[in-house]
ChimeraX commands (.cxc) that place a marker at each C-alpha (Angstrom):
marker #1 position -40.95,67.62,95.04 radius 0.5
marker #1 position -38.19,69.03,97.36 radius 0.5
marker #1 position -36.36,72.35,96.03 radius 0.5
marker #1 position -33.41,70.14,95.05 radius 0.5
marker #1 position -35.57,67.83,92.98 radius 0.5
marker #1 position -37.10,70.33,91.35 radius 0.5
marker #1 position -33.66,71.56,90.36 radius 0.5
marker #1 position -32.29,68.20,89.13 radius 0.5
marker #1 position -35.81,67.41,87.22 radius 0.5
marker #1 position -35.12,70.77,85.28 radius 0.5
marker #1 position -32.14,69.97,84.45 radius 0.5
marker #1 position -32.60,66.65,83.47 radius 0.5
marker #1 position -35.58,67.29,81.47 radius 0.5
marker #1 position -33.07,69.86,79.44 radius 0.5
marker #1 position -30.59,67.67,79.35 radius 0.5
marker #1 position -33.49,64.71,77.95 radius 0.5
marker #1 position -35.21,67.15,75.67 radius 0.5
marker #1 position -32.81,69.94,74.57 radius 0.5
marker #1 position -29.37,68.12,74.51 radius 0.5
marker #1 position -30.66,64.57,73.32 radius 0.5
marker #1 position -28.63,62.86,76.05 radius 0.5
marker #1 position -29.78,59.29,77.21 radius 0.5
marker #1 position -30.92,58.26,80.41 radius 0.5
marker #1 position -27.52,56.90,80.66 radius 0.5
marker #1 position -25.54,59.54,79.95 radius 0.5
marker #1 position -28.07,62.43,82.16 radius 0.5
marker #1 position -27.07,60.16,85.04 radius 0.5
marker #1 position -23.29,60.54,84.79 radius 0.5
marker #1 position -23.79,63.87,83.95 radius 0.5
marker #1 position -25.73,64.66,87.58 radius 0.5
marker #1 position -24.19,61.49,89.41 radius 0.5
marker #1 position -27.73,60.03,90.10 radius 0.5
marker #1 position -28.65,56.77,88.94 radius 0.5
marker #1 position -30.65,56.00,85.56 radius 0.5
marker #1 position -33.54,55.07,87.81 radius 0.5
marker #1 position -33.59,58.50,89.30 radius 0.5
marker #1 position -33.60,60.30,85.94 radius 0.5
marker #1 position -36.85,58.37,84.49 radius 0.5
marker #1 position -38.21,59.46,88.20 radius 0.5
marker #1 position -37.08,63.19,87.42 radius 0.5
marker #1 position -38.21,63.31,83.81 radius 0.5
marker #1 position -41.88,62.01,84.86 radius 0.5
marker #1 position -41.75,64.21,87.61 radius 0.5
marker #1 position -41.07,67.04,85.18 radius 0.5
marker #1 position -43.95,66.28,82.92 radius 0.5
marker #1 position -46.52,66.01,85.75 radius 0.5
marker #1 position -45.47,68.94,87.51 radius 0.5
marker #1 position -45.98,70.91,84.43 radius 0.5
marker #1 position -42.23,71.78,83.55 radius 0.5
marker #1 position -42.35,70.21,80.25 radius 0.5
marker #1 position -45.10,70.22,77.75 radius 0.5
marker #1 position -44.76,68.12,74.27 radius 0.5
marker #1 position -46.57,69.39,71.76 radius 0.5
marker #1 position -47.17,67.41,68.15 radius 0.5
marker #1 position -47.40,70.60,65.51 radius 0.5
marker #1 position -48.11,68.37,62.48 radius 0.5
marker #1 position -51.11,69.28,60.76 radius 0.5
marker #1 position -52.85,66.21,61.28 radius 0.5
marker #1 position -52.02,66.20,65.15 radius 0.5
marker #1 position -54.96,65.62,67.71 radius 0.5
marker #1 position -55.57,66.23,71.28 radius 0.5
marker #1 position -56.57,62.82,72.92 radius 0.5
marker #1 position -57.28,63.79,76.05 radius 0.5
marker #1 position -59.65,66.30,75.55 radius 0.5
marker #1 position -61.20,64.22,72.88 radius 0.5
marker #1 position -61.56,61.15,76.18 radius 0.5
marker #1 position -63.21,64.32,78.47 radius 0.5
marker #1 position -65.90,65.29,75.39 radius 0.5
marker #1 position -66.72,61.60,75.35 radius 0.5
marker #1 position -66.60,61.36,79.12 radius 0.5
marker #1 position -68.30,64.60,80.44 radius 0.5
marker #1 position -70.25,65.48,76.88 radius 0.5
marker #1 position -71.67,62.19,76.43 radius 0.5
marker #1 position -70.71,61.55,73.20 radius 0.5
marker #1 position -69.63,58.26,71.25 radius 0.5
marker #1 position -66.87,59.90,69.81 radius 0.5
marker #1 position -64.44,62.92,69.26 radius 0.5
marker #1 position -61.51,64.40,66.83 radius 0.5
marker #1 position -60.32,67.40,67.97 radius 0.5
marker #1 position -57.46,68.80,65.79 radius 0.5
marker #1 position -54.91,71.14,67.10 radius 0.5
marker #1 position -54.22,74.65,66.03 radius 0.5
marker #1 position -50.43,74.98,66.24 radius 0.5
marker #1 position -48.94,76.97,63.48 radius 0.5
marker #1 position -52.49,77.98,62.28 radius 0.5
marker #1 position -52.01,81.17,60.75 radius 0.5
marker #1 position -55.92,81.82,59.61 radius 0.5
marker #1 position -59.52,80.79,59.83 radius 0.5
marker #1 position -59.06,78.66,56.12 radius 0.5
marker #1 position -56.64,77.09,57.17 radius 0.5
marker #1 position -58.80,75.70,60.87 radius 0.5
marker #1 position -61.34,74.77,58.56 radius 0.5
marker #1 position -59.04,72.90,56.25 radius 0.5
marker #1 position -57.94,70.95,59.46 radius 0.5
marker #1 position -61.15,70.09,60.27 radius 0.5
marker #1 position -62.35,69.31,57.07 radius 0.5
marker #1 position -59.32,67.05,56.98 radius 0.5
marker #1 position -59.92,65.32,60.07 radius 0.5
marker #1 position -63.49,64.45,59.31 radius 0.5
marker #1 position -62.61,62.91,55.65 radius 0.5
marker #1 position -60.01,60.80,57.66 radius 0.5
marker #1 position -62.41,59.77,60.35 radius 0.5
marker #1 position -65.19,58.93,57.69 radius 0.5
marker #1 position -62.58,57.19,56.04 radius 0.5
marker #1 position -61.76,54.66,58.99 radius 0.5
marker #1 position -65.56,54.22,59.72 radius 0.5
marker #1 position -66.61,50.49,60.49 radius 0.5
marker #1 position -67.98,49.66,58.94 radius 0.5
marker #1 position -68.25,52.07,56.28 radius 0.5
marker #1 position -71.63,53.73,55.56 radius 0.5
marker #1 position -73.84,51.82,52.74 radius 0.5
marker #1 position -75.91,54.84,52.57 radius 0.5
marker #1 position -74.28,58.09,54.10 radius 0.5
marker #1 position -76.79,61.92,54.65 radius 0.5
marker #1 position -74.75,64.50,54.00 radius 0.5
marker #1 position -75.54,68.55,54.20 radius 0.5
marker #1 position -73.72,71.50,52.82 radius 0.5
marker #1 position -71.76,74.58,52.59 radius 0.5
marker #1 position -67.85,75.41,53.38 radius 0.5
marker #1 position -67.05,72.82,55.63 radius 0.5
marker #1 position -68.72,69.87,53.74 radius 0.5
marker #1 position -67.16,71.19,50.38 radius 0.5
marker #1 position -63.56,71.23,52.20 radius 0.5
marker #1 position -64.63,67.35,53.61 radius 0.5
marker #1 position -65.38,66.25,49.88 radius 0.5
marker #1 position -61.91,68.00,48.72 radius 0.5
marker #1 position -59.71,66.06,51.29 radius 0.5
marker #1 position -61.19,62.72,51.00 radius 0.5
marker #1 position -59.29,60.12,49.02 radius 0.5
marker #1 position -60.34,58.20,46.07 radius 0.5
marker #1 position -61.09,54.71,47.23 radius 0.5
marker #1 position -62.50,55.67,51.01 radius 0.5
marker #1 position -65.05,53.39,50.50 radius 0.5
marker #1 position -65.85,50.22,48.15 radius 0.5
marker #1 position -69.33,51.22,48.10 radius 0.5
marker #1 position -70.87,54.24,50.12 radius 0.5
marker #1 position -73.90,55.88,47.95 radius 0.5
marker #1 position -74.49,59.45,49.20 radius 0.5
marker #1 position -77.97,61.58,49.92 radius 0.5
marker #1 position -78.38,65.22,50.53 radius 0.5
marker #1 position -80.43,65.84,53.57 radius 0.5
marker #1 position -81.17,68.89,53.08 radius 0.5
marker #1 position -82.14,70.95,50.25 radius 0.5
marker #1 position -79.05,72.86,48.57 radius 0.5
marker #1 position -80.17,75.28,45.27 radius 0.5
marker #1 position -79.23,78.35,44.97 radius 0.5
marker #1 position -78.08,81.50,43.58 radius 0.5
marker #1 position -74.57,81.37,45.43 radius 0.5
marker #1 position -71.58,81.83,42.90 radius 0.5
marker #1 position -69.49,80.13,45.29 radius 0.5
marker #1 position -67.80,76.72,44.17 radius 0.5
marker #1 position -68.36,73.91,46.82 radius 0.5
marker #1 position -72.46,73.62,45.76 radius 0.5
marker #1 position -74.54,71.19,47.34 radius 0.5
marker #1 position -74.65,69.21,44.28 radius 0.5
marker #1 position -70.77,68.96,43.61 radius 0.5
marker #1 position -70.44,67.98,47.27 radius 0.5
marker #1 position -72.94,64.77,47.41 radius 0.5
marker #1 position -71.30,63.84,44.12 radius 0.5
marker #1 position -67.85,64.21,44.95 radius 0.5
marker #1 position -68.06,62.48,48.34 radius 0.5
marker #1 position -70.28,59.02,46.43 radius 0.5
marker #1 position -67.78,58.77,43.16 radius 0.5
marker #1 position -64.48,58.90,45.62 radius 0.5
marker #1 position -66.51,56.28,47.63 radius 0.5
marker #1 position -67.61,53.92,45.10 radius 0.5
marker #1 position -71.52,55.21,44.75 radius 0.5
marker #1 position -73.75,56.90,43.71 radius 0.5
marker #1 position -75.17,60.38,44.62 radius 0.5
marker #1 position -78.97,60.81,45.42 radius 0.5
marker #1 position -80.07,65.04,45.35 radius 0.5
marker #1 position -82.33,66.99,46.43 radius 0.5
marker #1 position -82.99,69.37,44.05 radius 0.5
marker #1 position -84.35,71.72,45.50 radius 0.5
marker #1 position -84.13,75.43,47.52 radius 0.5
marker #1 position -82.91,74.72,50.90 radius 0.5
marker #1 position -85.87,77.29,52.12 radius 0.5
marker #1 position -88.70,78.41,50.22 radius 0.5
marker #1 position -90.76,81.51,50.60 radius 0.5
marker #1 position -94.26,79.81,51.53 radius 0.5
marker #1 position -95.09,76.76,53.33 radius 0.5
marker #1 position -97.26,75.44,50.40 radius 0.5
marker #1 position -95.15,75.54,48.08 radius 0.5
marker #1 position -92.26,73.72,50.39 radius 0.5
marker #1 position -94.95,70.80,51.26 radius 0.5
marker #1 position -95.79,70.99,47.43 radius 0.5
marker #1 position -92.18,69.60,47.08 radius 0.5
marker #1 position -91.51,67.28,49.47 radius 0.5
marker #1 position -94.67,65.60,48.13 radius 0.5
marker #1 position -93.37,65.10,44.97 radius 0.5
marker #1 position -92.56,61.75,43.94 radius 0.5
marker #1 position -88.95,62.27,43.09 radius 0.5
marker #1 position -88.05,64.23,46.01 radius 0.5
marker #1 position -90.21,62.32,48.48 radius 0.5
marker #1 position -87.74,58.90,47.28 radius 0.5
marker #1 position -84.69,61.30,47.89 radius 0.5
marker #1 position -86.27,62.22,51.60 radius 0.5
marker #1 position -86.95,58.66,52.22 radius 0.5
marker #1 position -83.43,57.33,51.03 radius 0.5
marker #1 position -82.07,60.35,53.49 radius 0.5
marker #1 position -84.14,59.32,56.60 radius 0.5
marker #1 position -82.71,55.59,55.88 radius 0.5
marker #1 position -79.02,56.39,55.66 radius 0.5
marker #1 position -76.00,54.31,58.50 radius 0.5
marker #1 position -74.34,57.45,59.26 radius 0.5
marker #1 position -74.69,61.12,58.29 radius 0.5
marker #1 position -72.03,63.75,57.89 radius 0.5
marker #1 position -73.18,67.96,58.59 radius 0.5
marker #1 position -71.56,70.83,59.78 radius 0.5
marker #1 position -73.59,73.85,61.44 radius 0.5
marker #1 position -73.69,77.30,60.56 radius 0.5
marker #1 position -73.28,81.06,63.04 radius 0.5
marker #1 position -76.09,83.06,62.76 radius 0.5
marker #1 position -73.69,86.28,61.64 radius 0.5
marker #1 position -74.10,88.27,57.98 radius 0.5
marker #1 position -71.91,85.35,56.67 radius 0.5
marker #1 position -74.08,82.33,56.58 radius 0.5
marker #1 position -74.19,80.53,53.41 radius 0.5
marker #1 position -77.99,81.16,53.61 radius 0.5
marker #1 position -77.32,85.12,53.11 radius 0.5
marker #1 position -74.70,84.28,50.72 radius 0.5
marker #1 position -77.62,82.02,48.46 radius 0.5
marker #1 position -79.92,84.14,48.74 radius 0.5
marker #1 position -82.36,82.24,50.98 radius 0.5
marker #1 position -82.15,85.64,53.73 radius 0.5
marker #1 position -81.02,88.61,53.82 radius 0.5
marker #1 position -78.72,90.33,56.52 radius 0.5
marker #1 position -81.98,92.01,58.32 radius 0.5
marker #1 position -83.46,87.83,58.61 radius 0.5
marker #1 position -80.16,86.62,60.20 radius 0.5
marker #1 position -80.34,89.89,62.55 radius 0.5
marker #1 position -84.35,88.98,63.65 radius 0.5
marker #1 position -83.33,85.04,64.38 radius 0.5
marker #1 position -80.55,86.28,66.51 radius 0.5
marker #1 position -83.35,88.61,68.48 radius 0.5
marker #1 position -85.21,85.47,68.81 radius 0.5
marker #1 position -82.12,83.70,70.56 radius 0.5
marker #1 position -79.97,81.89,67.55 radius 0.5
marker #1 position -76.96,81.15,67.76 radius 0.5
marker #1 position -76.94,79.24,64.35 radius 0.5
marker #1 position -78.16,76.80,61.89 radius 0.5
marker #1 position -78.26,72.99,61.37 radius 0.5
marker #1 position -79.16,71.60,58.21 radius 0.5
marker #1 position -80.83,75.59,58.05 radius 0.5
marker #1 position -82.86,75.03,60.37 radius 0.5
marker #1 position -82.17,77.98,63.33 radius 0.5
marker #1 position -81.71,76.89,67.02 radius 0.5
marker #1 position -81.25,78.47,70.26 radius 0.5
marker #1 position -78.86,77.20,72.87 radius 0.5
marker #1 position -80.50,74.56,73.67 radius 0.5
marker #1 position -81.28,73.22,70.07 radius 0.5
marker #1 position -84.50,74.52,69.84 radius 0.5
marker #1 position -86.30,75.91,66.80 radius 0.5
marker #1 position -86.51,79.60,67.44 radius 0.5
marker #1 position -88.52,80.31,64.09 radius 0.5
marker #1 position -91.42,77.73,63.55 radius 0.5
marker #1 position -92.56,79.42,60.60 radius 0.5
marker #1 position -89.17,79.33,58.80 radius 0.5
marker #1 position -88.67,75.80,60.22 radius 0.5
marker #1 position -91.91,74.83,58.13 radius 0.5
marker #1 position -90.70,76.22,54.61 radius 0.5
marker #1 position -87.11,74.50,55.08 radius 0.5
marker #1 position -86.78,71.54,53.23 radius 0.5
marker #1 position -84.71,68.72,54.43 radius 0.5
marker #1 position -84.69,66.22,57.11 radius 0.5
marker #1 position -86.36,67.42,60.85 radius 0.5
marker #1 position -84.04,67.94,63.40 radius 0.5
marker #1 position -85.49,65.39,65.49 radius 0.5
marker #1 position -84.64,62.64,63.19 radius 0.5
marker #1 position -80.63,63.71,62.68 radius 0.5
marker #1 position -81.33,63.28,66.66 radius 0.5
marker #1 position -82.40,60.08,66.44 radius 0.5
marker #1 position -79.80,58.80,64.46 radius 0.5
marker #1 position -77.27,56.03,65.36 radius 0.5
marker #1 position -73.93,58.02,63.59 radius 0.5
marker #1 position -74.19,61.20,63.08 radius 0.5
marker #1 position -71.02,63.01,62.87 radius 0.5
marker #1 position -70.57,66.96,63.35 radius 0.5
marker #1 position -67.59,68.87,61.83 radius 0.5
marker #1 position -67.54,72.30,63.22 radius 0.5
marker #1 position -64.81,74.89,63.67 radius 0.5
marker #1 position -63.59,78.53,64.96 radius 0.5
marker #1 position -64.27,81.14,67.24 radius 0.5
marker #1 position -67.54,82.41,65.37 radius 0.5
marker #1 position -69.20,78.75,65.52 radius 0.5
marker #1 position -68.84,78.35,68.90 radius 0.5
marker #1 position -72.21,78.61,70.39 radius 0.5
marker #1 position -73.37,76.61,67.72 radius 0.5
marker #1 position -71.28,73.82,68.56 radius 0.5
marker #1 position -72.27,73.86,71.94 radius 0.5
marker #1 position -75.83,73.67,71.08 radius 0.5
marker #1 position -75.20,70.52,68.67 radius 0.5
marker #1 position -73.60,69.19,71.42 radius 0.5
marker #1 position -75.65,69.90,74.18 radius 0.5
marker #1 position -79.04,68.74,73.06 radius 0.5
marker #1 position -77.97,65.63,71.35 radius 0.5
marker #1 position -77.79,66.32,67.34 radius 0.5
marker #1 position -74.54,64.79,67.04 radius 0.5
marker #1 position -72.91,61.35,68.31 radius 0.5
marker #1 position -68.88,62.17,67.01 radius 0.5
marker #1 position -67.78,66.23,67.16 radius 0.5
marker #1 position -64.63,66.78,64.68 radius 0.5
marker #1 position -63.78,70.30,66.22 radius 0.5
marker #1 position -60.74,72.26,67.08 radius 0.5
marker #1 position -59.16,72.67,70.34 radius 0.5
marker #1 position -60.29,75.99,71.02 radius 0.5
marker #1 position -63.82,75.36,70.75 radius 0.5
marker #1 position -63.52,71.71,72.58 radius 0.5
marker #1 position -61.94,73.71,75.79 radius 0.5
marker #1 position -64.89,76.34,75.39 radius 0.5
marker #1 position -67.83,73.21,75.49 radius 0.5
marker #1 position -65.98,71.53,78.16 radius 0.5
marker #1 position -65.98,74.84,80.43 radius 0.5
marker #1 position -69.20,75.77,79.19 radius 0.5
marker link #1:1,2 radius 0.2
marker link #1:2,3 radius 0.2
marker link #1:3,4 radius 0.2
marker link #1:4,5 radius 0.2
marker link #1:5,6 radius 0.2
marker link #1:6,7 radius 0.2
marker link #1:7,8 radius 0.2
marker link #1:8,9 radius 0.2
marker link #1:9,10 radius 0.2
marker link #1:10,11 radius 0.2
marker link #1:11,12 radius 0.2
marker link #1:12,13 radius 0.2
marker link #1:13,14 radius 0.2
marker link #1:14,15 radius 0.2
marker link #1:15,16 radius 0.2
marker link #1:16,17 radius 0.2
marker link #1:17,18 radius 0.2
marker link #1:18,19 radius 0.2
marker link #1:19,20 radius 0.2
marker link #1:20,21 radius 0.2
marker link #1:21,22 radius 0.2
marker link #1:22,23 radius 0.2
marker link #1:23,24 radius 0.2
marker link #1:24,25 radius 0.2
marker link #1:25,26 radius 0.2
marker link #1:26,27 radius 0.2
marker link #1:27,28 radius 0.2
marker link #1:28,29 radius 0.2
marker link #1:29,30 radius 0.2
marker link #1:30,31 radius 0.2
marker link #1:31,32 radius 0.2
marker link #1:32,33 radius 0.2
marker link #1:33,34 radius 0.2
marker link #1:34,35 radius 0.2
marker link #1:35,36 radius 0.2
marker link #1:36,37 radius 0.2
marker link #1:37,38 radius 0.2
marker link #1:38,39 radius 0.2
marker link #1:39,40 radius 0.2
marker link #1:40,41 radius 0.2
marker link #1:41,42 radius 0.2
marker link #1:42,43 radius 0.2
marker link #1:43,44 radius 0.2
marker link #1:44,45 radius 0.2
marker link #1:45,46 radius 0.2
marker link #1:46,47 radius 0.2
marker link #1:47,48 radius 0.2
marker link #1:48,49 radius 0.2
marker link #1:49,50 radius 0.2
marker link #1:50,51 radius 0.2
marker link #1:51,52 radius 0.2
marker link #1:52,53 radius 0.2
marker link #1:53,54 radius 0.2
marker link #1:54,55 radius 0.2
marker link #1:55,56 radius 0.2
marker link #1:56,57 radius 0.2
marker link #1:57,58 radius 0.2
marker link #1:58,59 radius 0.2
marker link #1:59,60 radius 0.2
marker link #1:60,61 radius 0.2
marker link #1:61,62 radius 0.2
marker link #1:62,63 radius 0.2
marker link #1:63,64 radius 0.2
marker link #1:64,65 radius 0.2
marker link #1:65,66 radius 0.2
marker link #1:66,67 radius 0.2
marker link #1:67,68 radius 0.2
marker link #1:68,69 radius 0.2
marker link #1:69,70 radius 0.2
marker link #1:70,71 radius 0.2
marker link #1:71,72 radius 0.2
marker link #1:72,73 radius 0.2
marker link #1:73,74 radius 0.2
marker link #1:74,75 radius 0.2
marker link #1:75,76 radius 0.2
marker link #1:76,77 radius 0.2
marker link #1:77,78 radius 0.2
marker link #1:78,79 radius 0.2
marker link #1:79,80 radius 0.2
marker link #1:80,81 radius 0.2
marker link #1:81,82 radius 0.2
marker link #1:82,83 radius 0.2
marker link #1:83,84 radius 0.2
marker link #1:84,85 radius 0.2
marker link #1:85,86 radius 0.2
marker link #1:86,87 radius 0.2
marker link #1:87,88 radius 0.2
marker link #1:88,89 radius 0.2
marker link #1:89,90 radius 0.2
marker link #1:90,91 radius 0.2
marker link #1:91,92 radius 0.2
marker link #1:92,93 radius 0.2
marker link #1:93,94 radius 0.2
marker link #1:94,95 radius 0.2
marker link #1:95,96 radius 0.2
marker link #1:96,97 radius 0.2
marker link #1:97,98 radius 0.2
marker link #1:98,99 radius 0.2
marker link #1:99,100 radius 0.2
marker link #1:100,101 radius 0.2
marker link #1:101,102 radius 0.2
marker link #1:102,103 radius 0.2
marker link #1:103,104 radius 0.2
marker link #1:104,105 radius 0.2
marker link #1:105,106 radius 0.2
marker link #1:106,107 radius 0.2
marker link #1:107,108 radius 0.2
marker link #1:108,109 radius 0.2
marker link #1:109,110 radius 0.2
marker link #1:110,111 radius 0.2
marker link #1:111,112 radius 0.2
marker link #1:112,113 radius 0.2
marker link #1:113,114 radius 0.2
marker link #1:114,115 radius 0.2
marker link #1:115,116 radius 0.2
marker link #1:116,117 radius 0.2
marker link #1:117,118 radius 0.2
marker link #1:118,119 radius 0.2
marker link #1:119,120 radius 0.2
marker link #1:120,121 radius 0.2
marker link #1:121,122 radius 0.2
marker link #1:122,123 radius 0.2
marker link #1:123,124 radius 0.2
marker link #1:124,125 radius 0.2
marker link #1:125,126 radius 0.2
marker link #1:126,127 radius 0.2
marker link #1:127,128 radius 0.2
marker link #1:128,129 radius 0.2
marker link #1:129,130 radius 0.2
marker link #1:130,131 radius 0.2
marker link #1:131,132 radius 0.2
marker link #1:132,133 radius 0.2
marker link #1:133,134 radius 0.2
marker link #1:134,135 radius 0.2
marker link #1:135,136 radius 0.2
marker link #1:136,137 radius 0.2
marker link #1:137,138 radius 0.2
marker link #1:138,139 radius 0.2
marker link #1:139,140 radius 0.2
marker link #1:140,141 radius 0.2
marker link #1:141,142 radius 0.2
marker link #1:142,143 radius 0.2
marker link #1:143,144 radius 0.2
marker link #1:144,145 radius 0.2
marker link #1:145,146 radius 0.2
marker link #1:146,147 radius 0.2
marker link #1:147,148 radius 0.2
marker link #1:148,149 radius 0.2
marker link #1:149,150 radius 0.2
marker link #1:150,151 radius 0.2
marker link #1:151,152 radius 0.2
marker link #1:152,153 radius 0.2
marker link #1:153,154 radius 0.2
marker link #1:154,155 radius 0.2
marker link #1:155,156 radius 0.2
marker link #1:156,157 radius 0.2
marker link #1:157,158 radius 0.2
marker link #1:158,159 radius 0.2
marker link #1:159,160 radius 0.2
marker link #1:160,161 radius 0.2
marker link #1:161,162 radius 0.2
marker link #1:162,163 radius 0.2
marker link #1:163,164 radius 0.2
marker link #1:164,165 radius 0.2
marker link #1:165,166 radius 0.2
marker link #1:166,167 radius 0.2
marker link #1:167,168 radius 0.2
marker link #1:168,169 radius 0.2
marker link #1:169,170 radius 0.2
marker link #1:170,171 radius 0.2
marker link #1:171,172 radius 0.2
marker link #1:172,173 radius 0.2
marker link #1:173,174 radius 0.2
marker link #1:174,175 radius 0.2
marker link #1:175,176 radius 0.2
marker link #1:176,177 radius 0.2
marker link #1:177,178 radius 0.2
marker link #1:178,179 radius 0.2
marker link #1:179,180 radius 0.2
marker link #1:180,181 radius 0.2
marker link #1:181,182 radius 0.2
marker link #1:182,183 radius 0.2
marker link #1:183,184 radius 0.2
marker link #1:184,185 radius 0.2
marker link #1:185,186 radius 0.2
marker link #1:186,187 radius 0.2
marker link #1:187,188 radius 0.2
marker link #1:188,189 radius 0.2
marker link #1:189,190 radius 0.2
marker link #1:190,191 radius 0.2
marker link #1:191,192 radius 0.2
marker link #1:192,193 radius 0.2
marker link #1:193,194 radius 0.2
marker link #1:194,195 radius 0.2
marker link #1:195,196 radius 0.2
marker link #1:196,197 radius 0.2
marker link #1:197,198 radius 0.2
marker link #1:198,199 radius 0.2
marker link #1:199,200 radius 0.2
marker link #1:200,201 radius 0.2
marker link #1:201,202 radius 0.2
marker link #1:202,203 radius 0.2
marker link #1:203,204 radius 0.2
marker link #1:204,205 radius 0.2
marker link #1:205,206 radius 0.2
marker link #1:206,207 radius 0.2
marker link #1:207,208 radius 0.2
marker link #1:208,209 radius 0.2
marker link #1:209,210 radius 0.2
marker link #1:210,211 radius 0.2
marker link #1:211,212 radius 0.2
marker link #1:212,213 radius 0.2
marker link #1:213,214 radius 0.2
marker link #1:214,215 radius 0.2
marker link #1:215,216 radius 0.2
marker link #1:216,217 radius 0.2
marker link #1:217,218 radius 0.2
marker link #1:218,219 radius 0.2
marker link #1:219,220 radius 0.2
marker link #1:220,221 radius 0.2
marker link #1:221,222 radius 0.2
marker link #1:222,223 radius 0.2
marker link #1:223,224 radius 0.2
marker link #1:224,225 radius 0.2
marker link #1:225,226 radius 0.2
marker link #1:226,227 radius 0.2
marker link #1:227,228 radius 0.2
marker link #1:228,229 radius 0.2
marker link #1:229,230 radius 0.2
marker link #1:230,231 radius 0.2
marker link #1:231,232 radius 0.2
marker link #1:232,233 radius 0.2
marker link #1:233,234 radius 0.2
marker link #1:234,235 radius 0.2
marker link #1:235,236 radius 0.2
marker link #1:236,237 radius 0.2
marker link #1:237,238 radius 0.2
marker link #1:238,239 radius 0.2
marker link #1:239,240 radius 0.2
marker link #1:240,241 radius 0.2
marker link #1:241,242 radius 0.2
marker link #1:242,243 radius 0.2
marker link #1:243,244 radius 0.2
marker link #1:244,245 radius 0.2
marker link #1:245,246 radius 0.2
marker link #1:246,247 radius 0.2
marker link #1:247,248 radius 0.2
marker link #1:248,249 radius 0.2
marker link #1:249,250 radius 0.2
marker link #1:250,251 radius 0.2
marker link #1:251,252 radius 0.2
marker link #1:252,253 radius 0.2
marker link #1:253,254 radius 0.2
marker link #1:254,255 radius 0.2
marker link #1:255,256 radius 0.2
marker link #1:256,257 radius 0.2
marker link #1:257,258 radius 0.2
marker link #1:258,259 radius 0.2
marker link #1:259,260 radius 0.2
marker link #1:260,261 radius 0.2
marker link #1:261,262 radius 0.2
marker link #1:262,263 radius 0.2
marker link #1:263,264 radius 0.2
marker link #1:264,265 radius 0.2
marker link #1:265,266 radius 0.2
marker link #1:266,267 radius 0.2
marker link #1:267,268 radius 0.2
marker link #1:268,269 radius 0.2
marker link #1:269,270 radius 0.2
marker link #1:270,271 radius 0.2
marker link #1:271,272 radius 0.2
marker link #1:272,273 radius 0.2
marker link #1:273,274 radius 0.2
marker link #1:274,275 radius 0.2
marker link #1:275,276 radius 0.2
marker link #1:276,277 radius 0.2
marker link #1:277,278 radius 0.2
marker link #1:278,279 radius 0.2
marker link #1:279,280 radius 0.2
marker link #1:280,281 radius 0.2
marker link #1:281,282 radius 0.2
marker link #1:282,283 radius 0.2
marker link #1:283,284 radius 0.2
marker link #1:284,285 radius 0.2
marker link #1:285,286 radius 0.2
marker link #1:286,287 radius 0.2
marker link #1:287,288 radius 0.2
marker link #1:288,289 radius 0.2
marker link #1:289,290 radius 0.2
marker link #1:290,291 radius 0.2
marker link #1:291,292 radius 0.2
marker link #1:292,293 radius 0.2
marker link #1:293,294 radius 0.2
marker link #1:294,295 radius 0.2
marker link #1:295,296 radius 0.2
marker link #1:296,297 radius 0.2
marker link #1:297,298 radius 0.2
marker link #1:298,299 radius 0.2
marker link #1:299,300 radius 0.2
marker link #1:300,301 radius 0.2
marker link #1:301,302 radius 0.2
marker link #1:302,303 radius 0.2
marker link #1:303,304 radius 0.2
marker link #1:304,305 radius 0.2
marker link #1:305,306 radius 0.2
marker link #1:306,307 radius 0.2
marker link #1:307,308 radius 0.2
marker link #1:308,309 radius 0.2
marker link #1:309,310 radius 0.2
marker link #1:310,311 radius 0.2
marker link #1:311,312 radius 0.2
marker link #1:312,313 radius 0.2
marker link #1:313,314 radius 0.2
view
């Protein structure tokens, strides 16, 4: 583009986008044809003189979604805008809303949906509308009984998603992490618990989040782990957890002893799923988001645009 066209392009864009003139009116003003106005407006966008941003809280970033599918091998991706976000809590709500929207439009609707628990999943349950499905049963895929006073427990999350979807909830009434491997094995061998786990393994789709390996973890909040435990896991290479299982940047379990005391589906079982939706957002979770995508733990990622860019630049 020569200097004259560049100036005309900028002026045409100003008149079109800021003054709301039609292309015909711009042509008369600049004494050029309507056809050339259209070409100048196209060039303005291609050259980066104009950037159009949709700022609604449910706006998405289709170009980043396409790149995640093509470059990271995902079946699908949902990337929400950060425009206007004022806090981490607001960003979490946006991603949870997007995950709820994605679940609502999933076709066919899952007959059985396996869900994890935590703050993100509690927000997803909150944002789901009544009647999001006409008969989806929900099953917990990892233990969640805890001492945390925080609202949005594992059971409440599963029950809410099931009730809003016209189905029933199968609850995994066990802590996420036991003190002894023998206790964990005995619980999973219990007839009722084994039946829930079998149902979890047969789910048509899974919805889960991931936690950062820091002292704000729900596992510290719930009394399963201490801050010192988290520090030890980080030294071993942990970047976060998926369904209570702490992994490194390549998706490998960092502590086999701890993993053997963790109740629920294994990571390999999650990897074999046809539909595994991970809702992960925020700067502290970028390392675990990268690990989840790189190691094939999800087929669908719901995230924010900054995290998406981090994954694509990684």
